[in-house]
C-alpha positions as a printed NumPy array, in Angstrom:
array([[268.084, 250.709, 148.006],
       [268.077, 252.103, 151.53 ],
       [265.535, 254.693, 152.634],
       [266.157, 258.377, 153.099],
       [265.548, 260.56 , 156.094],
       [262.36 , 262.529, 156.437],
       [262.37 , 265.016, 159.338],
       [260.392, 262.595, 161.53 ],
       [262.399, 259.54 , 160.409],
       [264.184, 257.165, 162.754],
       [267.862, 258.093, 163.191],
       [268.976, 254.482, 163.747],
       [267.932, 251.756, 161.351],
       [268.927, 248.201, 160.614],
       [268.596, 246.074, 157.532],
       [269.6  , 242.641, 156.264],
       [271.106, 242.752, 152.779],
       [272.565, 240.067, 150.52 ],
       [276.368, 239.967, 150.511],
       [278.15 , 241.415, 147.484],
       [274.995, 243.082, 146.094],
       [275.128, 246.82 , 145.249],
       [273.515, 249.146, 147.791],
       [272.109, 252.567, 146.875],
       [271.295, 255.167, 149.54 ],
       [270.245, 258.825, 149.452],
       [272.407, 261.277, 151.385],
       [270.37 , 264.437, 150.737],
       [267.6  , 264.244, 148.139],
       [264.756, 266.67 , 147.551],
       [261.491, 265.855, 145.764],
       [259.075, 268.321, 144.199],
       [255.756, 267.799, 142.446],
       [256.22 , 268.242, 138.698],
       [253.632, 271.005, 138.765],
       [256.142, 273.124, 140.675],
       [259.749, 271.992, 140.221],
       [260.786, 275.374, 141.641],
       [259.996, 273.862, 145.059],
       [263.245, 271.876, 144.92 ],
       [265.416, 273.082, 147.753],
       [269.005, 274.154, 147.182],
       [271.185, 271.076, 147.34 ],
       [273.991, 271.283, 149.922],
       [277.603, 270.947, 148.873],
       [279.159, 267.498, 149.32 ],
       [281.805, 269.164, 151.505],
       [278.995, 269.76 , 154.037],
       [278.121, 266.041, 154.08 ],
       [279.683, 263.186, 155.981],
       [279.161, 259.596, 154.864],
       [281.186, 256.748, 156.326],
       [281.06 , 252.996, 155.924],
       [282.735, 251.158, 158.797],
       [284.507, 254.424, 159.632],
       [285.89 , 254.987, 156.11 ],
       [284.656, 258.02 , 154.144],
       [282.48 , 257.667, 151.052],
       [282.004, 260.455, 148.51 ],
       [278.386, 261.242, 147.536],
       [277.497, 261.67 , 143.854],
       [275.063, 264.308, 142.626],
       [271.995, 263.011, 140.824],
       [269.601, 265.492, 139.234],
       [266.417, 264.125, 137.733],
       [264.272, 266.786, 136.083],
       [262.458, 264.114, 134.094],
       [259.18 , 263.456, 135.928],
       [258.455, 260.02 , 137.323],
       [255.507, 258.596, 139.221],
       [255.31 , 257.46 , 142.828],
       [253.454, 254.186, 142.319],
       [252.569, 253.425, 145.921],
       [253.161, 255.816, 148.818],
       [252.932, 254.767, 152.458],
       [249.861, 256.21 , 154.177],
       [250.507, 259.295, 156.324],
       [254.135, 259.536, 155.155],
       [255.944, 262.647, 156.449],
       [256.728, 263.889, 152.93 ],
       [253.033, 263.966, 151.966],
       [253.605, 261.772, 148.923],
       [250.594, 260.036, 147.464],
       [249.899, 257.284, 144.952],
       [250.335, 258.302, 141.31 ],
       [252.024, 261.595, 142.256],
       [254.476, 262.82 , 139.597],
       [257.729, 264.245, 140.973],
       [261.247, 265.325, 140.043],
       [264.254, 265.251, 142.361],
       [267.749, 266.56 , 142.965],
       [270.334, 265.446, 145.484],
       [273.334, 263.353, 146.456],
       [273.496, 259.569, 146.682],
       [276.043, 256.889, 147.461],
       [276.442, 253.578, 145.681],
       [278.227, 250.759, 147.461],
       [279.297, 248.529, 144.612],
       [279.994, 245.587, 144.446],
       [278.355, 245.423, 147.875],
       [279.552, 244.269, 151.257],
       [281.326, 241.165, 152.521],
       [279.329, 238.995, 154.943],
       [279.096, 240.432, 158.466],
       [277.871, 243.578, 160.252],
       [278.584, 247.014, 158.831],
       [277.846, 250.578, 159.944],
       [276.757, 253.212, 157.404],
       [276.629, 256.708, 158.909],
       [274.996, 259.479, 156.829],
       [274.959, 263.168, 157.794],
       [273.873, 266.088, 155.598],
       [272.555, 269.603, 156.274],
       [268.767, 269.795, 156.27 ],
       [268.334, 266.049, 156.759],
       [268.363, 264.   , 159.951],
       [271.473, 261.91 , 160.585],
       [270.99 , 258.238, 159.853],
       [273.013, 255.367, 161.243],
       [272.396, 252.116, 159.406],
       [273.451, 248.746, 160.799],
       [273.694, 246.469, 157.776],
       [273.926, 242.724, 158.287],
       [275.038, 240.837, 155.218],
       [275.067, 237.117, 154.55 ]])
């Protein structure tokens, strides 16, 4: 699974991934503490999003999870103010690259309203 884009996140990222293994990435995903699920932001329409893999468009899929789950281990000082053992719900759009990528370098470009653009360079072997 690739990381999302917090407002202070890096716009260009790189990652080594095994060839032919599925890859999951958030396009626009909003978390809210379970104590106040009303804090979930309105999810943008997929027509407002642009996701391309090596220049070819991908279509995001909506995933709504109102069933609470726990953040087991949150990075210290993360920009989303998540903490260990926090219970959250989420709503958003994701892409699944399945069955994965052929060996080589690939570019995954993700743009969505309310989230910083992310350009992933994926190297598979």
